[in-house]
N, C-alpha and C positions, 0 to 999 in steps of 0.2 A: 485194319478192318479184316474182317472175316466173314464172306458171305456164303450161305448153304442153299442148295435150291431144297427146299422141303419138301416139295411137289414138282413133278415135270410130265406132261403128258399130251401128245401130240395127237390131233384129229383131222378129221376131213372138214375141211371150211369150202364157201364159197362170199369171193371178196373180190372186189378190183380197187385195185390202189396203184396211183401212177400210170395208168395206162396198161397194166400188168394184170392179169389172172389171177389169183392167189385159190387153189384148191384146198391148203393145208396150214394148218398153225403149231405152236406151241403155245399152251397155257403153265404157266410157273408161278410159285409160290415160293417167296425166297425170304429169306431171314439175314440181316444182316447187323452183325454186332462191332461197334467199336466205342473205346473210351467209356464203358460202361452203360450204352446205350442199345436198344435193340429197337430195328425197323423191320417188321412185316410190310413187303409190297406182293402184287400181283400184278401179272405180266402176259399179255399174249402180242406174238408175230403171228404174223399170214405170212406164207411164205407160197410161191408158185406150185409145187412138189407137180413136176408135168410129168413124172412118172414114180413106180412103185419105188423105187430107187431114191429119188432126185427129196432129198433132206436139207438140201442146201437152203439155210435161215438166210432173208434178207430183211433186215433191221431197217427200213422204208417204213413198213405198217405195222409201228409198234406203240403198241398203247398199255400205259402201263398207270397205278394207283397205291400211294400210300397209303397201307390198311391201319398201320399203328406205329408209332414211335415214341419211345420215353425211354426213362430210365431202368434198367434191367437188365435181363438176362431172355436167352430162348425158353418157351416152358412148352413141355408136349401138350398140357392145357389151352393154350392159345394156338400150337399145331393144330389140336384136334377141332378145334372150333371156327379156322377157318378150312380148314379142310373138307370140315362136312357141306361148307355155301361157298364151294370153289365156284360152282355152275352160276350161283347166280351174281356172285363176286365179279366174276368173268364177263358176265352178260351187261352187267352195267358200264364199263370199260370198253364195251366192242361196238364199234360205230354200229346204227341204224341199220345199216346196208347191209353189214356183214353177218353171217348164219356159220356158226359153230355147231358142226352134225355131233352130238353129245357121244350118240350110240354106236361112230365109228370111227374109234380109237383108230390110229397109223402103230403106234408103238404101248406097248403095257407102260402103265403108270409107274413112273421112277420116284421114291421116296428116298430123301435125306437126311 
């Protein structure tokens, strides 16, 4: 199995989960290929971000959705299609009471 984060970026956020205030989130688009199959997933992980240096990811506030799974391989066309809509796709899996501040990135976007 080979997985690659097509996109990863951290943003300021506002969410409380398991009694812990989360002030940051990691948003990812991941492509996984295995035995002639390709799967694209979108995930969000909310983390405490207690100060500017705190990027410790906690995976208890983790949400994921499979966007596509079929025979084939990774394509630039699919990458582009999902990247253009990453905010809407991510909002769809985000809990109702969670907020992602898209205009306040904590790191620059990383592309794989």
